[in-house]
Backbone of each chain as ProteinMPNN parsed JSONL, in Angstrom:
{"seq_chain_A": "MANTAAVCNSFKQELMLGHHNFGTGVTRGSTAADTFKMALYLATATVNASTTAYSTTGEVSGTNYTAGGNNVTNATAPSLSGSTAIWTPSASVTWSNVTLATAFDCALLYNSTQSNKACAVFTFASQTVSAGNFTLTMPTNDASNALLRLA", "coords_chain_A": {"N_chain_A": [[106.656, 3.357, 148.494], [106.141, 6.574, 148.109], [104.588, 9.036, 146.354], [105.323, 12.542, 145.942], [105.029, 16.132, 145.865], [106.806, 18.446, 144.122], [109.06, 20.912, 143.522], [111.252, 19.975, 141.176], [114.659, 19.237, 141.701], [116.517, 19.654, 140.154], [115.769, 21.032, 138.362], [115.864, 23.242, 139.25], [118.788, 24.458, 139.462], [119.022, 24.051, 136.922], [117.367, 26.339, 135.643], [119.179, 28.208, 136.356], [120.957, 27.717, 134.479], [119.665, 27.905, 132.247], [118.535, 26.132, 130.727], [115.707, 25.74, 130.557], [112.715, 27.285, 128.947], [110.017, 28.758, 128.957], [108.872, 30.605, 127.501], [108.464, 32.563, 124.627], [111.038, 34.147, 122.533], [113.25, 34.512, 123.605], [116.804, 34.521, 122.679], [119.297, 32.094, 122.146], [122.812, 32.92, 121.728], [125.023, 31.244, 121.778], [126.767, 28.205, 123.916], [127.862, 29.554, 125.785], [128.591, 30.75, 128.551], [126.442, 33.549, 129.955], [127.875, 37.058, 130.356], [127.946, 38.746, 132.878], [127.315, 41.494, 134.668], [128.454, 43.896, 137.092], [127.073, 47.159, 138.446], [127.264, 50.433, 140.317], [125.06, 52.177, 142.469], [124.038, 55.786, 143.477], [122.868, 56.03, 146.857], [120.921, 57.685, 146.706], [119.422, 57.5, 144.643], [116.766, 54.62, 143.133], [116.87, 51.808, 143.057], [115.24, 48.753, 142.936], [113.45, 45.672, 143.892], [111.583, 45.938, 141.487], [113.418, 47.101, 139.428], [114.432, 46.185, 136.128], [116.314, 46.336, 133.99], [119.726, 47.264, 133.827], [120.571, 50.858, 134.548], [121.52, 54.029, 133.514], [120.614, 55.647, 134.928], [120.876, 57.315, 138.284], [123.071, 55.636, 138.682], [126.467, 55.774, 139.898], [129.158, 58.277, 139.283], [132.438, 59.258, 138.428], [136.038, 59.827, 138.898], [137.716, 57.57, 136.824], [135.65, 55.623, 137.405], [133.654, 53.713, 135.001], [130.475, 54.198, 133.056], [128.039, 51.432, 133.692], [129.272, 49.69, 135.218], [131.664, 46.801, 136.274], [132.957, 43.701, 135.028], [131.653, 40.686, 135.897], [133.532, 37.888, 137.744], [133.023, 34.793, 136.204], [133.563, 31.646, 136.831], [132.44, 29.707, 137.938], [130.465, 27.255, 137.481], [126.854, 27.339, 137.677], [125.209, 25.622, 140.844], [124.129, 22.309, 142.712], [122.928, 22.686, 146.043], [122.598, 20.613, 148.326], [118.949, 21.073, 147.884], [119.454, 23.217, 146.937], [119.816, 25.656, 144.915], [121.991, 26.975, 143.389], [124.822, 30.116, 143.407], [127.272, 31.835, 142.929], [129.954, 34.76, 142.461], [133.032, 33.614, 141.197], [134.873, 35.554, 141.954], [136.279, 38.626, 143.71], [134.551, 41.648, 142.906], [136.342, 44.845, 141.679], [136.541, 48.508, 141.958], [139.185, 49.945, 141.013], [141.458, 52.45, 142.31], [139.691, 54.267, 142.108], [137.377, 57.621, 142.293], [134.687, 58.579, 143.863], [132.478, 60.556, 144.761], [129.903, 61.171, 145.807], [127.541, 59.682, 148.014], [127.223, 56.127, 148.093], [125.273, 53.221, 147.502], [124.192, 50.924, 146.9], [124.43, 47.575, 144.72], [124.103, 46.858, 141.268], [123.471, 43.571, 140.104], [123.81, 42.303, 136.916], [122.662, 41.509, 133.251], [124.694, 41.329, 130.879], [125.045, 40.144, 128.482], [122.286, 39.457, 128.135], [120.86, 41.666, 126.779], [121.337, 43.527, 129.176], [119.764, 43.127, 131.254], [117.979, 43.021, 134.45], [119.121, 41.366, 137.532], [119.882, 40.961, 140.534], [119.915, 43.132, 143.403], [121.83, 44.327, 145.664], [122.416, 46.005, 148.655], [124.567, 47.786, 150.724], [126.154, 49.926, 153.696], [125.915, 53.175, 153.613], [128.636, 54.834, 151.339], [131.458, 56.657, 150.938], [134.393, 57.126, 148.342], [137.556, 58.12, 147.904], [140.04, 58.7, 145.993], [140.813, 55.838, 146.279], [140.108, 52.657, 147.124], [137.29, 50.508, 145.821], [135.963, 47.511, 146.957], [133.777, 44.65, 146.536], [133.534, 41.683, 148.059], [132.66, 38.49, 148.017], [130.033, 36.36, 149.098], [130.362, 32.834, 150.916], [129.537, 30.432, 148.554], [127.105, 28.717, 149.198], [124.104, 27.088, 150.405], [122.9, 28.821, 152.208], [124.101, 31.38, 151.783], [125.122, 31.886, 149.625], [125.608, 33.732, 146.804], [123.619, 34.055, 144.916], [120.565, 32.619, 145.469], [118.309, 29.949, 144.998], [116.026, 28.256, 146.377]], "CA_chain_A": [[106.808, 3.813, 148.076], [105.163, 7.139, 147.964], [104.968, 10.109, 145.955], [105.518, 13.763, 146.691], [104.597, 17.129, 145.305], [108.057, 18.974, 144.594], [110.063, 21.407, 141.703], [112.891, 19.497, 141.324], [115.687, 19.97, 142.144], [117.692, 19.515, 139.27], [115.221, 22.451, 137.468], [116.233, 24.969, 139.601], [119.968, 24.544, 138.419], [119.024, 24.078, 135.406], [116.982, 27.308, 135.44], [120.196, 28.913, 136.02], [121.818, 27.152, 133.681], [118.946, 28.506, 131.03], [117.967, 25.178, 130.079], [114.045, 26.006, 130.009], [112.507, 28.341, 128.12], [108.273, 28.472, 128.863], [108.47, 31.57, 126.769], [109.491, 32.743, 123.398], [111.295, 35.867, 122.349], [114.819, 34.549, 123.917], [117.719, 33.913, 121.718], [121.125, 32.568, 123.194], [124.238, 32.687, 120.339], [125.874, 30.296, 121.765], [126.565, 27.329, 125.065], [128.768, 30.29, 126.212], [128.129, 31.73, 129.652], [126.421, 35.149, 129.426], [128.266, 37.949, 130.942], [127.448, 39.411, 134.321], [128.358, 42.973, 135.179], [127.937, 44.947, 138.762], [127.293, 48.456, 138.744], [126.895, 50.74, 141.69], [124.607, 53.166, 142.694], [123.714, 56.813, 144.515], [121.807, 56.039, 147.784], [119.459, 58.494, 146.582], [118.574, 56.334, 143.635], [115.72, 53.718, 143.007], [116.97, 50.579, 142.42], [115.057, 47.267, 143.746], [113.044, 44.47, 143.252], [111.023, 46.642, 140.222], [114.24, 47.201, 138.94], [114.176, 45.087, 135.196], [117.673, 46.033, 133.436], [120.631, 48.139, 134.156], [120.374, 51.956, 133.638], [122.813, 54.845, 133.948], [119.675, 56.77, 136.216], [120.858, 57.059, 139.469], [124.317, 55.31, 138.212], [127.545, 56.71, 140.524], [130.395, 58.435, 138.024], [133.756, 59.686, 139.568], [137.245, 59.235, 138.469], [137.909, 55.707, 137.058], [134.415, 54.06, 137.057], [133.178, 53.314, 133.806], [129.397, 53.452, 133.693], [127.92, 50.06, 133.399], [130.31, 49.029, 135.989], [132.291, 45.91, 136.336], [132.812, 42.399, 135.136], [131.471, 39.896, 137.036], [134.249, 36.912, 136.834], [132.093, 33.389, 136.432], [134.254, 30.906, 136.701], [132.127, 28.442, 138.692], [128.598, 27.462, 137.031], [125.653, 27.366, 139.33], [125.475, 24.285, 140.993], [123.213, 22.211, 143.749], [123.513, 22.289, 147.562], [121.264, 19.773, 149.157], [117.817, 20.989, 147.152], [119.017, 24.844, 147.132], [120.436, 25.626, 143.894], [123.618, 28.268, 143.874], [125.475, 30.042, 142.154], [128.504, 33.085, 143.231], [130.705, 34.899, 141.382], [134.312, 33.237, 141.481], [136.361, 36.329, 142.496], [135.746, 40.258, 143.859], [134.317, 42.957, 142.068], [136.821, 45.488, 142.628], [137.008, 49.317, 141.493], [140.962, 50.285, 141.479], [141.93, 53.858, 142.17], [138.224, 55.269, 141.723], [136.716, 58.223, 143.417], [133.124, 58.424, 144.244], [132.143, 61.438, 146.189], [128.774, 60.961, 146.069], [127.74, 58.855, 148.809], [125.969, 55.124, 147.669], [125.141, 51.847, 148.572], [124.146, 50.05, 146.439], [125.262, 47.146, 143.526], [122.987, 45.948, 140.654], [123.881, 42.672, 139.416], [122.812, 42.416, 135.842], [123.352, 40.585, 132.616], [124.825, 42.338, 129.968], [124.81, 39.547, 127.224], [120.849, 39.816, 127.543], [120.469, 43.382, 127.033], [121.53, 44.341, 130.523], [118.097, 42.641, 132.09], [118.404, 42.707, 135.879], [119.35, 40.11, 138.262], [119.702, 41.185, 142.036], [120.434, 44.107, 144.113], [122.324, 44.386, 146.924], [122.789, 47.166, 149.151], [125.382, 48.318, 151.843], [126.013, 50.838, 154.684], [126.571, 54.324, 152.685], [129.911, 55.491, 151.494], [131.766, 57.7, 149.615], [135.453, 56.677, 148.335], [138.614, 58.843, 147.483], [141.651, 58.101, 145.524], [140.891, 54.478, 146.78], [139.344, 51.135, 146.315], [136.043, 49.834, 146.577], [135.916, 45.899, 146.708], [132.922, 43.581, 146.885], [133.675, 40.35, 148.444], [131.818, 37.165, 147.193], [129.929, 35.237, 150.033], [130.449, 31.626, 150.714], [128.77, 29.691, 148.055], [126.832, 27.667, 149.733], [123.164, 26.583, 150.208], [122.873, 29.973, 153.118], [124.898, 32.38, 151.593], [125.582, 32.348, 147.966], [125.14, 35.601, 146.334], [122.383, 34.062, 144.038], [119.819, 31.092, 145.864], [116.659, 29.409, 144.434], [115.66, 27.292, 147.422]], "C_chain_A": [[105.739, 4.895, 148.0], [105.809, 8.271, 147.024], [105.077, 12.018, 146.138], [105.736, 14.78, 145.627], [106.101, 17.957, 145.546], [108.315, 19.458, 143.323], [110.904, 20.918, 142.299], [113.916, 20.151, 141.513], [116.833, 20.641, 141.536], [116.887, 20.83, 138.226], [115.638, 23.314, 138.053], [117.768, 24.995, 139.759], [120.139, 24.749, 137.379], [118.395, 25.592, 134.496], [118.025, 28.653, 135.504], [120.882, 29.036, 135.331], [121.249, 27.648, 132.443], [119.136, 27.236, 130.067], [116.102, 25.188, 129.403], [113.648, 27.36, 129.678], [110.971, 28.31, 128.143], [107.963, 29.327, 128.229], [108.599, 31.541, 125.501], [110.043, 34.496, 123.447], [113.194, 35.725, 122.945], [115.547, 33.877, 122.867], [118.93, 33.558, 122.221], [121.853, 31.698, 121.858], [125.211, 31.905, 120.317], [125.88, 29.564, 123.026], [127.346, 27.977, 126.125], [128.048, 30.551, 127.423], [127.982, 33.091, 129.489], [127.748, 35.585, 130.521], [127.892, 38.654, 131.639], [128.286, 40.855, 134.57], [127.452, 43.571, 136.536], [127.937, 46.304, 138.126], [126.837, 49.458, 139.97], [126.349, 52.12, 141.474], [124.199, 54.484, 143.975], [122.68, 55.918, 145.345], [120.85, 56.876, 147.462], [118.894, 58.127, 145.2], [117.685, 55.316, 144.055], [115.622, 52.718, 142.403], [116.19, 49.635, 143.775], [114.28, 46.436, 143.057], [112.512, 44.745, 141.641], [111.799, 46.684, 138.924], [114.194, 46.352, 137.66], [115.13, 45.61, 134.356], [118.134, 47.608, 134.308], [120.155, 49.11, 133.253], [121.139, 52.716, 134.267], [122.024, 56.179, 135.299], [120.777, 56.057, 137.394], [122.196, 56.49, 139.757], [125.414, 56.004, 139.321], [128.263, 56.626, 139.139], [131.291, 58.849, 139.118], [134.865, 58.906, 138.797], [137.701, 57.507, 138.323], [137.014, 54.714, 137.182], [134.129, 54.501, 136.232], [131.997, 53.158, 133.955], [129.017, 52.091, 132.94], [128.476, 49.032, 134.497], [131.349, 47.921, 135.623], [131.532, 44.796, 135.815], [132.411, 41.816, 135.842], [132.375, 38.467, 136.935], [133.148, 35.345, 137.245], [132.898, 32.677, 136.11], [134.04, 29.484, 137.184], [130.471, 28.147, 138.201], [127.873, 27.176, 138.496], [125.904, 25.368, 139.59], [124.288, 23.795, 142.807], [123.935, 22.248, 145.094], [122.422, 22.094, 148.369], [120.136, 20.52, 148.206], [117.827, 22.806, 147.023], [120.23, 25.073, 145.544], [121.073, 27.585, 143.979], [124.178, 28.646, 143.144], [126.389, 32.153, 143.099], [129.55, 33.261, 142.562], [132.174, 34.369, 141.852], [135.526, 34.42, 142.193], [135.611, 37.804, 142.903], [135.534, 40.672, 143.201], [135.156, 43.687, 142.713], [137.145, 46.808, 141.478], [138.045, 50.009, 142.09], [141.326, 52.05, 141.439], [140.431, 54.959, 141.58], [138.052, 56.719, 142.954], [135.084, 59.253, 143.03], [132.683, 59.528, 145.386], [130.827, 61.825, 146.318], [128.237, 59.737, 147.128], [126.74, 57.56, 148.123], [126.579, 54.103, 148.661], [123.996, 50.816, 148.535], [124.696, 49.198, 144.906], [123.955, 46.747, 142.725], [123.97, 44.739, 140.433], [122.649, 42.803, 138.096], [123.652, 42.067, 134.926], [123.345, 40.746, 131.086], [124.611, 41.524, 128.772], [123.245, 39.568, 126.619], [120.303, 41.098, 127.898], [120.364, 43.693, 128.411], [120.319, 44.039, 131.686], [119.361, 42.441, 133.387], [118.339, 41.568, 136.566], [118.908, 40.067, 140.09], [120.357, 42.337, 142.569], [121.236, 44.28, 145.481], [122.803, 45.789, 147.417], [123.814, 47.171, 150.526], [125.53, 49.549, 152.869], [126.607, 52.228, 153.069], [128.021, 54.941, 152.272], [130.54, 56.405, 150.437], [133.592, 56.933, 149.706], [136.595, 57.699, 147.464], [139.81, 58.187, 147.052], [142.322, 56.663, 145.532], [140.088, 53.689, 146.315], [137.952, 50.911, 146.783], [135.742, 48.421, 146.172], [134.495, 45.157, 147.214], [133.372, 42.384, 146.866], [133.077, 39.275, 148.388], [131.377, 36.915, 148.959], [130.213, 33.89, 150.11], [129.705, 30.834, 149.706], [128.152, 28.398, 148.435], [125.327, 28.098, 149.674], [122.366, 27.99, 151.299], [123.264, 31.133, 152.865], [125.223, 32.876, 150.33], [124.91, 33.323, 147.347], [123.911, 35.531, 145.534], [121.433, 32.647, 144.862], [118.236, 30.698, 145.552], [116.901, 28.268, 145.535], [114.393, 26.533, 147.287]], "O_chain_A": [[104.568, 4.541, 147.857], [107.012, 8.485, 146.871], [104.301, 12.267, 147.06], [106.431, 14.538, 144.64], [106.577, 18.15, 146.664], [108.034, 18.894, 142.266], [111.345, 21.106, 143.433], [114.096, 21.369, 141.507], [117.64, 21.508, 141.871], [117.566, 21.457, 137.413], [115.868, 24.357, 137.442], [118.001, 25.963, 140.482], [121.025, 25.384, 136.808], [118.669, 25.944, 133.348], [117.85, 29.744, 134.961], [121.555, 30.056, 135.178], [122.027, 27.876, 131.516], [119.698, 27.243, 128.971], [115.559, 24.832, 128.358], [114.194, 28.384, 130.089], [110.542, 27.718, 127.153], [106.749, 29.347, 128.021], [108.881, 30.434, 125.042], [109.679, 35.514, 124.035], [114.094, 36.544, 122.756], [115.126, 32.902, 122.245], [119.676, 34.407, 122.709], [121.674, 30.618, 121.296], [126.049, 31.712, 119.437], [124.974, 30.03, 123.717], [127.594, 27.394, 127.181], [126.821, 30.579, 127.335], [128.865, 33.836, 129.063], [128.398, 34.827, 131.241], [127.281, 39.563, 131.078], [129.488, 41.116, 134.624], [126.251, 43.626, 136.798], [128.801, 46.558, 137.287], [125.861, 49.042, 140.593], [126.788, 52.988, 140.719], [124.087, 54.198, 145.167], [121.827, 55.218, 144.798], [119.788, 56.729, 148.067], [117.824, 58.605, 144.823], [117.699, 55.015, 145.249], [114.809, 52.433, 141.524], [116.381, 49.7, 144.989], [114.305, 46.363, 141.828], [112.867, 44.024, 140.708], [111.369, 46.47, 137.791], [113.743, 45.286, 138.08], [114.669, 45.193, 133.294], [117.542, 48.484, 134.938], [119.673, 49.001, 132.126], [121.548, 52.43, 135.392], [122.489, 57.025, 136.062], [121.282, 54.936, 137.463], [122.651, 56.689, 140.884], [124.97, 57.111, 139.627], [128.238, 55.761, 138.264], [131.065, 58.831, 140.328], [134.774, 57.807, 138.249], [137.916, 56.622, 139.152], [137.182, 53.495, 137.14], [134.16, 55.731, 136.205], [131.691, 52.264, 134.744], [129.515, 51.71, 131.881], [128.17, 47.844, 134.596], [131.953, 48.138, 134.573], [130.317, 44.606, 135.864], [132.694, 42.264, 136.953], [131.996, 37.761, 136.001], [132.697, 35.027, 138.346], [133.245, 32.835, 134.939], [134.764, 28.494, 137.078], [129.498, 28.799, 138.577], [128.149, 26.944, 139.673], [126.401, 24.423, 138.977], [123.873, 24.573, 143.666], [125.115, 21.964, 145.304], [121.622, 22.859, 148.907], [120.818, 20.615, 147.186], [116.846, 23.549, 147.006], [121.33, 24.533, 145.427], [120.732, 28.697, 144.383], [124.359, 28.014, 142.104], [125.891, 33.171, 143.58], [130.172, 32.33, 142.049], [132.502, 34.74, 142.979], [136.614, 34.204, 142.727], [134.497, 38.076, 142.457], [136.245, 40.365, 142.244], [135.192, 43.639, 143.943], [137.741, 46.585, 140.425], [138.05, 50.54, 143.201], [141.396, 52.672, 140.379], [140.34, 55.986, 140.907], [138.488, 56.77, 144.104], [134.707, 60.152, 142.277], [132.589, 59.336, 146.599], [130.588, 62.847, 146.961], [128.748, 58.658, 146.829], [125.636, 57.86, 147.668], [127.378, 53.957, 149.585], [123.291, 50.214, 149.345], [125.261, 49.857, 144.033], [122.925, 46.381, 143.292], [125.181, 44.912, 140.572], [121.46, 43.122, 138.071], [124.874, 42.08, 135.073], [122.459, 40.464, 130.28], [123.971, 42.099, 127.892], [122.876, 39.64, 125.447], [119.615, 41.503, 128.834], [119.293, 44.129, 128.834], [120.109, 44.659, 132.729], [120.537, 42.092, 133.482], [117.503, 40.727, 136.237], [118.031, 39.44, 140.684], [121.49, 42.537, 142.131], [120.437, 44.334, 146.416], [123.453, 46.57, 146.722], [123.563, 46.294, 151.352], [124.61, 50.329, 152.621], [127.312, 52.121, 152.066], [128.507, 55.644, 153.157], [130.103, 56.741, 149.336], [134.034, 56.377, 150.711], [136.309, 57.962, 146.295], [140.435, 57.307, 147.643], [143.428, 56.259, 145.174], [139.412, 53.849, 145.299], [137.551, 51.1, 147.932], [135.276, 48.207, 145.053], [134.258, 45.193, 148.421], [133.653, 41.873, 145.782], [132.931, 39.146, 149.604], [132.135, 37.188, 149.89], [130.403, 33.544, 148.944], [128.811, 30.342, 150.394], [128.54, 27.277, 148.103], [125.033, 29.151, 149.109], [121.158, 28.117, 151.099], [122.891, 32.05, 153.597], [125.532, 34.028, 150.026], [123.717, 33.61, 147.451], [123.187, 36.511, 145.361], [121.948, 31.553, 144.633], [117.226, 31.27, 145.962], [117.868, 27.507, 145.508], [114.065, 25.72, 148.151]]}, "seq_chain_B": "MSSIDQSKPIVWTNLNGGSNMNDSDLDYKVTWVDCADYTQMIETYRLKGTDTVVRQSVHTLCRKGAEIGAAVAT", "coords_chain_B": {"N_chain_B": [[153.07, 72.317, 154.352], [155.027, 69.296, 153.812], [157.735, 67.813, 151.585], [157.984, 65.488, 149.099], [159.754, 62.6, 150.762], [161.285, 60.075, 148.824], [162.375, 58.025, 149.864], [161.118, 56.814, 151.713], [158.091, 55.308, 153.143], [155.176, 55.777, 150.774], [151.888, 56.836, 149.847], [149.197, 56.996, 147.463], [147.172, 59.69, 147.263], [144.34, 62.436, 146.603], [145.474, 64.554, 146.79], [145.814, 67.492, 144.558], [145.12, 67.007, 142.516], [145.792, 64.307, 142.238], [148.224, 62.578, 143.769], [150.925, 61.394, 145.423], [151.673, 61.059, 148.698], [153.78, 61.353, 151.639], [153.228, 58.443, 153.712], [154.153, 59.162, 156.866], [153.143, 61.574, 156.593], [150.754, 61.44, 157.088], [147.369, 60.638, 158.754], [145.87, 57.739, 159.701], [142.886, 55.902, 159.851], [140.706, 53.164, 160.849], [137.724, 51.888, 160.21], [134.865, 50.114, 161.07], [131.681, 48.845, 160.185], [129.386, 46.58, 160.694], [126.964, 44.006, 159.909], [123.943, 42.258, 159.529], [123.87, 41.224, 156.792], [126.038, 41.995, 155.735], [129.6, 43.296, 155.827], [131.789, 45.833, 156.529], [134.537, 47.39, 155.656], [136.64, 50.963, 156.083], [138.718, 52.514, 155.312], [140.361, 55.052, 155.842], [142.498, 58.062, 154.994], [143.706, 60.948, 156.093], [145.088, 64.327, 155.929], [147.861, 64.921, 158.375], [147.068, 65.844, 161.613], [144.184, 67.119, 160.888], [140.822, 67.064, 159.715], [140.991, 66.821, 156.907], [140.439, 64.755, 154.291], [142.105, 62.462, 152.438], [142.581, 60.359, 151.31], [140.576, 57.343, 151.188], [139.045, 54.473, 150.989], [136.835, 51.576, 150.947], [135.894, 48.366, 151.563], [133.845, 45.525, 151.08], [132.414, 43.029, 152.698], [130.042, 40.688, 151.294], [127.975, 39.158, 153.055], [125.768, 37.618, 153.076], [124.153, 36.634, 149.974], [121.554, 36.71, 147.893], [118.262, 35.152, 147.819], [116.259, 34.118, 146.007], [112.617, 34.793, 145.997], [112.489, 34.856, 148.514], [111.225, 36.941, 151.414], [111.357, 40.236, 151.103], [113.494, 42.163, 153.116], [111.921, 45.445, 154.309]], "CA_chain_B": [[153.12, 70.427, 153.602], [157.093, 68.891, 153.147], [158.005, 67.291, 150.211], [157.774, 64.398, 149.209], [160.828, 61.472, 150.77], [161.094, 58.764, 148.014], [162.541, 57.001, 150.387], [160.05, 56.441, 152.872], [156.8, 54.598, 152.768], [153.954, 56.428, 150.224], [150.338, 56.608, 149.903], [148.556, 57.24, 146.96], [146.171, 60.231, 147.537], [143.886, 62.743, 146.178], [145.709, 65.909, 146.485], [146.667, 67.852, 143.179], [144.517, 65.818, 141.423], [146.252, 62.958, 142.618], [149.748, 63.012, 143.946], [151.649, 60.873, 146.415], [152.704, 61.473, 150.314], [154.276, 60.277, 152.678], [152.247, 58.165, 155.033], [154.221, 59.722, 157.784], [151.839, 62.936, 157.087], [148.924, 61.095, 157.21], [146.565, 60.199, 159.541], [144.907, 56.662, 159.214], [142.057, 55.182, 160.51], [140.003, 51.583, 160.002], [136.256, 51.659, 160.665], [134.28, 48.776, 160.455], [129.777, 48.703, 159.619], [128.519, 44.901, 160.673], [125.531, 43.624, 159.926], [123.911, 40.425, 159.165], [124.02, 40.741, 155.525], [127.266, 42.146, 155.415], [130.681, 44.043, 156.666], [132.291, 46.539, 155.595], [135.708, 48.158, 156.5], [136.605, 51.258, 155.546], [140.216, 52.897, 155.68], [140.721, 56.519, 155.995], [143.557, 58.784, 155.069], [143.745, 62.104, 156.322], [146.034, 65.037, 156.579], [148.033, 64.845, 160.009], [146.032, 66.739, 162.435], [143.341, 67.75, 160.077], [139.534, 66.644, 158.601], [141.326, 66.7, 155.383], [140.25, 63.116, 153.936], [142.683, 62.558, 151.309], [142.26, 59.01, 150.679], [139.581, 56.136, 151.355], [138.598, 53.081, 150.439], [135.858, 50.494, 151.487], [135.865, 46.772, 151.341], [132.544, 45.041, 151.32], [131.989, 41.336, 152.179], [128.775, 40.214, 151.036], [128.151, 37.949, 153.888], [125.17, 36.754, 152.487], [123.64, 36.977, 148.782], [119.604, 37.298, 147.574], [117.317, 34.602, 147.967], [114.911, 33.917, 144.626], [111.351, 33.912, 146.511], [112.459, 35.298, 149.626], [110.752, 37.857, 151.72], [112.829, 40.935, 151.35], [113.2, 43.143, 154.187], [112.315, 46.92, 154.101]], "C_chain_B": [[154.752, 69.965, 153.356], [156.265, 68.154, 151.982], [158.072, 66.039, 150.347], [159.312, 63.257, 149.365], [160.322, 60.384, 149.858], [161.546, 57.763, 148.627], [161.825, 56.189, 151.452], [158.994, 56.294, 152.4], [156.141, 55.967, 152.167], [152.694, 55.978, 150.372], [150.12, 57.998, 148.838], [147.245, 58.643, 147.521], [145.389, 61.378, 146.349], [143.747, 64.335, 145.666], [146.365, 66.538, 145.298], [146.118, 67.05, 142.474], [144.607, 64.705, 140.996], [147.663, 62.654, 142.767], [149.769, 61.539, 145.27], [152.243, 61.52, 147.611], [153.183, 60.678, 151.181], [153.409, 60.091, 153.877], [153.268, 58.943, 156.461], [153.358, 61.199, 158.004], [150.695, 62.946, 157.129], [148.724, 61.033, 158.598], [146.25, 59.039, 159.023], [143.994, 55.938, 160.044], [140.908, 54.113, 159.975], [138.599, 52.17, 161.06], [135.675, 50.439, 160.576], [132.57, 49.522, 160.523], [130.023, 46.988, 159.592], [127.807, 44.87, 160.68], [125.644, 42.254, 159.637], [124.291, 40.255, 158.268], [125.618, 41.104, 154.987], [128.287, 43.099, 156.373], [131.782, 44.59, 155.585], [133.742, 47.16, 156.524], [136.138, 49.013, 156.04], [137.763, 51.934, 156.457], [140.231, 54.673, 155.088], [141.919, 57.173, 156.379], [142.951, 60.68, 155.362], [145.16, 62.85, 156.433], [146.344, 65.267, 157.938], [147.071, 65.918, 160.912], [144.899, 67.653, 162.272], [142.242, 66.494, 159.742], [140.013, 66.643, 157.755], [141.186, 65.402, 154.607], [141.135, 62.995, 152.499], [142.849, 61.419, 150.192], [141.466, 58.049, 151.226], [138.904, 55.454, 150.928], [137.898, 52.084, 151.484], [136.182, 49.515, 150.815], [134.962, 46.485, 152.059], [132.577, 43.42, 150.895], [130.612, 41.149, 152.374], [128.697, 38.59, 151.907], [126.744, 36.818, 153.535], [124.163, 37.589, 151.201], [122.02, 37.01, 148.855], [119.109, 35.744, 147.277], [116.432, 34.44, 147.099], [113.312, 33.299, 145.759], [111.487, 34.292, 148.013], [111.848, 36.713, 150.226], [112.014, 39.103, 151.583], [112.425, 42.195, 152.619], [112.804, 44.836, 153.577], [112.134, 48.271, 154.926]], "O_chain_B": [[155.468, 70.578, 152.564], [155.104, 67.97, 151.618], [158.194, 65.445, 151.418], [159.963, 63.037, 148.344], [159.225, 59.843, 149.996], [161.309, 56.627, 148.216], [162.081, 55.055, 151.858], [158.655, 56.897, 151.382], [156.343, 57.055, 152.705], [152.388, 54.92, 150.921], [150.448, 59.18, 148.95], [146.386, 58.215, 148.291], [145.787, 61.25, 145.191], [142.99, 65.013, 144.971], [147.489, 66.126, 145.009], [146.781, 66.32, 141.737], [144.077, 64.101, 140.064], [148.287, 62.467, 141.722], [148.817, 60.95, 145.781], [153.139, 62.363, 147.564], [152.974, 59.481, 151.38], [152.981, 60.9, 154.701], [152.392, 59.359, 157.219], [153.028, 61.761, 159.048], [149.823, 63.813, 157.183], [149.557, 61.273, 159.472], [146.273, 59.031, 157.792], [144.468, 55.335, 161.007], [140.334, 54.221, 158.891], [138.563, 52.658, 162.19], [136.221, 49.661, 159.794], [132.412, 50.679, 160.912], [130.637, 46.329, 158.754], [127.264, 45.66, 161.452], [126.562, 41.442, 159.52], [125.093, 39.326, 158.173], [126.202, 40.57, 154.044], [127.91, 43.573, 157.445], [132.322, 44.199, 154.55], [133.852, 47.299, 157.742], [136.497, 48.563, 154.952], [137.86, 51.977, 157.683], [140.093, 55.131, 153.953], [142.437, 57.111, 157.493], [142.02, 61.312, 154.861], [146.172, 62.3, 156.867], [145.498, 65.702, 158.719], [146.412, 66.786, 160.339], [144.578, 68.588, 163.005], [142.563, 65.32, 159.555], [139.1, 66.175, 157.076], [142.307, 65.028, 154.264], [140.662, 63.528, 151.496], [143.085, 61.406, 148.984], [142.015, 57.877, 152.314], [137.92, 55.908, 150.344], [138.325, 51.855, 152.616], [136.671, 49.563, 149.687], [134.85, 46.803, 153.243], [132.669, 42.789, 149.842], [130.039, 41.395, 153.436], [129.104, 37.464, 151.618], [126.724, 35.598, 153.693], [123.615, 38.686, 151.31], [121.402, 37.333, 149.87], [119.721, 35.171, 146.376], [115.366, 34.742, 147.635], [112.989, 32.171, 146.133], [110.533, 34.01, 148.738], [111.99, 37.678, 149.475], [113.207, 38.97, 151.859], [111.398, 42.834, 152.85], [113.334, 45.318, 152.576], [112.575, 49.331, 154.48]]}, "name": "protein", "num_of_chains": 2, "seq": "MANTAAVCNSFKQELMLGHHNFGTGVTRGSTAADTFKMALYLATATVNASTTAYSTTGEVSGTNYTAGGNNVTNATAPSLSGSTAIWTPSASVTWSNVTLATAFDCALLYNSTQSNKACAVFTFASQTVSAGNFTLTMPTNDASNALLRLAMSSIDQSKPIVWTNLNGGSNMNDSDLDYKVTWVDCADYTQMIETYRLKGTDTVVRQSVHTLCRKGAEIGAAVAT"}
């Protein structure tokens, strides 16, 4: 037998599950999963890895779009795929019958339970929508494609 | 513009603040954007024979999410 330095695979998954807290200041009110949301941002906005929380600055606006975006369906808990911790929403996120007349190209995933803290930014081709739907369909929930991966 | 024939297929549009039109009065076009990380399908309805967009929907398939610690393309 030999020992091998590593970040434990179980730890990666447990980070996503909120089991570890190396700091102070976070209070978890219950054992329930947090509520995550997605908001859409204009192509002219500046949303990136430095974004720390949801903001209305640069967010799209228009008919039938509510500031803050839509809830993300979270019926599948984080899991391990090999040595990679993965999580993907369990359903598409859809804005129905919206008019978003100014071009947008970005969605921010954030945690509305924990002070709207930012999680990840996803970009796509700049688009407008008129009296139609905007749908974000989620990737395959595996080690190569999941929406969030901790390898 | 002809009046709506309720016996034929109708499409919700942005005209007059939101109203139905007969599908036969519209031109329909689908375009695709295909990248490594996503694929987008854009459905556009225009008034027949014009460039006036009266309805546009966008469907985005996120093919690959974000990896924590991975380099970000710039």
